[in-house]
C-alpha positions, -999 to 999 in steps of 0.1 A, spaced: 690 -33 684 719 -28 707 748 -50 702 767 -64 728 806 -74 728 832 -85 746 869 -67 744 891 -97 753 919 -73 758 907 -50 784 883 -77 798 851 -56 791 814 -61 784 806 -34 755 774 -23 741 771 -5 708 741 8 686 736 28 656 721 64 656 713 70 618 747 89 614 772 65 628 774 38 657 779 49 696 796 24 720 794 25 758 811 5 786 788 -19 806 814 -35 832 846 -49 838 847 -88 832 868 -112 854 898 -119 837 899 -153 848 864 -160 832 857 -186 806 855 -171 770 826 -192 758 805 -180 791 812 -144 787 804 -145 746 770 -166 755 764 -136 781 769 -110 751 748 -130 727 721 -135 755 720 -96 761 719 -90 719 688 -113 714 673 -96 744 675 -62 731 665 -77 695 636 -94 712 626 -58 729 628 -38 699 609 -61 680 578 -52 704 585 -18 693 585 -24 653 557 -50 655 532 -30 681 499 -47 688 483 -17 676 494 -29 644 480 -60 643 442 -56 646 424 -78 670 435 -85 705 415 -115 707 432 -146 726 455 -165 703 457 -137 677 491 -123 664 476 -88 683 472 -108 718 508 -123 712 522 -94 705 506 -78 735 517 -109 758 554 -100 749 554 -63 754 537 -75 789 569 -93 795 592 -63 804 581 -61 837 594 -98 840 629 -93 827 648 -82 856 637 -110 876 646 -136 850 679 -124 847 684 -121 884 670 -159 891 667 -175 857 655 -210 849 682 -233 860 687 -273 849 668 -295 873 668 -331 871 682 -330 836 653 -309 824 654 -269 817 622 -248 818 623 -228 785 601 -197 781 580 -192 749 586 -154 750 617 -147 730 622 -117 754 621 -136 785 641 -165 775 668 -144 764 667 -128 796 669 -165 811 698 -172 791 717 -141 802 710 -150 838 724 -184 833 753 -169 818 757 -148 849 750 -176 875 777 -195 862 801 -166 863 789 -158 899 803 -122 900 779 -101 919 790 -65 905 788 -80 869 751 -90 878 744 -59 893 758 -39 859 737 -65 836 706 -58 854 711 -22 852 718 -24 817 684 -42 809 669 -13 826 686 10 800 677 -11 771 638 -14 780 636 21 790 648 33 756 626 10 740 596 27 761 610 64 752 607 54 716 573 43 721 562 74 734 578 92 706 611 104 726 640 93 702 665 107 726 696 91 741 695 52 733 661 54 720 676 69 690 686 36 671 649 36 666 659 59 636 673 26 617 642 8 623 611 3 602 578 2 625 543 -11 616 527 19 633 536 57 636 539 78 667 517 110 666 547 127 680 573 116 656 551 124 628 547 160 643 583 164 644 587 150 605 558 172 595 578 201 611 609 193 594 592 193 560 576 226 568 609 242 570 623 223 539 599 205 518 622 189 498 637 167 528 666 173 553 691 151 569 670 156 601 646 136 587 669 102 587 688 110 620 660 124 640 627 109 632 610 73 629 614 67 594 576 53 592 568 84 609 589 105 587 572 85 557 536 92 571 545 129 570 563 128 535 534 109 520 512 141 532 539 167 517 540 147 484 507 146 479 505 186 481 537 188 458 516 167 433 484 190 435 508 221 430 524 202 398 491 190 385 480 229 385 506 241 364 510 214 340 474 200 338 483 165 342 464 145 369 478 145 401 484 107 403 502 108 371 530 137 376 557 116 386 554 97 355 553 128 333 584 141 355 603 106 346 602 116 312 625 146 322 645 134 347 650 97 359 631 90 390 621 62 414 583 69 402 566 37 410 564 34 448 555 76 451 528 70 426 515 41 445 512 64 474 494 89 454 470 65 441 463 52 475 456 87 487 435 95 460 415 62 466 404 77 503 435 66 523 450 83 547 488 89 549 491 71 579 472 38 567 491 41 532 525 41 548 519 17 575 504 -8 551 531 -4 526 557 -11 554 540 -37 571 537 -57 538 570 -54 536 580 -67 572 558 -94 564 577 -102 533 610 -103 554 595 -123 584 590 -149 553 553 -144 551 530 -141 523 506 -112 532 483 -107 501 481 -141 483 454 -125 462 475 -95 449 500 -123 445 480 -142 419 465 -111 402 502 -101 392 512 -137 381 480 -137 357 491 -101 345 526 -114 339 513 -146 325 527 -141 288 557 -125 300 566 -154 323 564 -180 296 586 -158 276 611 -154 304 610 -191 309 614 -200 273 643 -178 268 665 -199 294 676 -233 294 680 -250 330 718 -247 323 718 -209 320 717 -186 348 686 -166 349 681 -129 366 647 -127 386 645 -90 382 640 -98 344 603 -105 350 593 -74 369 577 -93 394 583 -79 431 565 -93 463 571 -56 478 577 -21 461 601 -17 494 634 -29 506 624 -55 529 655 -49 550 651 -13 554 613 -8 542 606 26 562 637 41 552 634 31 518 597 43 512 610 79 530 637 84 504 612 71 477 588 98 487 611 125 488 625 117 455 586 121 445 586 157 456 617 165 441 603 151 410 568 171 413 594 203 413 611 189 381 575 189 362 567 221 380 596 240 362 586 231 330 556 251 335 567 278 360 559 313 345 585 328 369 590 364 357 621 373 348 622 403 370 634 375 395 667 373 373 671 412 370 703 428 376 694 447 406 693 410 422 724 396 412 745 424 397 747 406 365 740 432 341 764 437 314 779 473 310 771 493 282 795 514 257 788 545 278 793 530 309 830 516 305 859 534 324 891 547 309 907 513 322 879 492 309 889 494 270 908 463 266 894 428 261 911 413 287 900 430 314 866 424 310 846 406 335 828 374 336 823 360 300 789 349 286 792 314 297 797 323 333 767 347 333 745 322 319 756 295 346 748 321 372 716 330 357 703 294 357 714 287 388 696 318 399 666 308 383 668 272 397 669 286 433 637 311 427 621 282 410 626 259 442 615 288 466 586 294 446 575 256 446 583 251 480 561 282 491 531 268 471 538 232 484 534 250 519 503 263 513 488 235 498 501 211 528 487 237 551 450 235 532 448 197 534 467 193 570 434 174 583 445 145 560 475 143 580 456 144 615 
């Protein structure tokens, strides 16, 4: 969301927002120097809450709630999104106290707009009101652009948000980036909605797992567990995604389901009571040991139980999932290298110019040991790095071919 601040020295209203690589700021308008500081802060706070409510309609779209029947969650989300057209009027002509009473809107977005309007009414500055109205249009337009998959300008802040749905435009953009580099790139985090990027990454992880499974002989859903024995990896979440795909879920459904579940947890909800009961039953013995090992006076560590309400970080579930999926692709390559039969000719002397000169090749000035070229350790390091490079390139090629064959699962 965009945050609004008051610069008390320059008497300016300022807006700041994140981009994935850092924060940007812009000056909205000058503020009256003689205005009460508390009123200015109320204005800034109301605009920040307005932005938060507007972006929540993006992260929690009605399309992700299922039913749009009256009084359902989807219906309420749709109603909130429809209030975009009423925001400007609420800012320009807010509900004011009358007879000791004040009408309060049930809509968080509209009520924030009314609060901003009441602060502007108290300040009574026509130019300030005009500037704030223009700013609200800019912010709402950014949300609308993000919904369409256009994350340029102010809408770029969407790359920091976790959304319950994924724009096909953004999924296609992430898929293109992964086709260029199946191991992932910084652009996946700075230019693309993280939920959409995770949907594309799930498709590419499945392709990478198929390549690793073909080379190693392990089942595709088990390759990351095997890779973890070679290199420490966050294998649990990407393995869960592979299992969901193996069970018939699409990358879109697997990813948005996990993100939605984590967002509900962040909202203080318990979206899957039956699943929690199964977890508790599985951990029944461990929980007994856990509680018996500590007294009431001792501090306990909840992580000791291994019980998690969600496998993702509920503060940033989509980006957390994206990071884990890319780590899973790396893990597939780690396992693949153990069975990679790259021919030694890839490391030949014509490629690297690393051939050791024979005794007949030595020139008159090459007799002394102090004049020798790179030592054996340097040559070994260079050959190892070259092998690593060829191995990654070969793996990437195989993953691209596999992803292309199964492109229908992403679409």
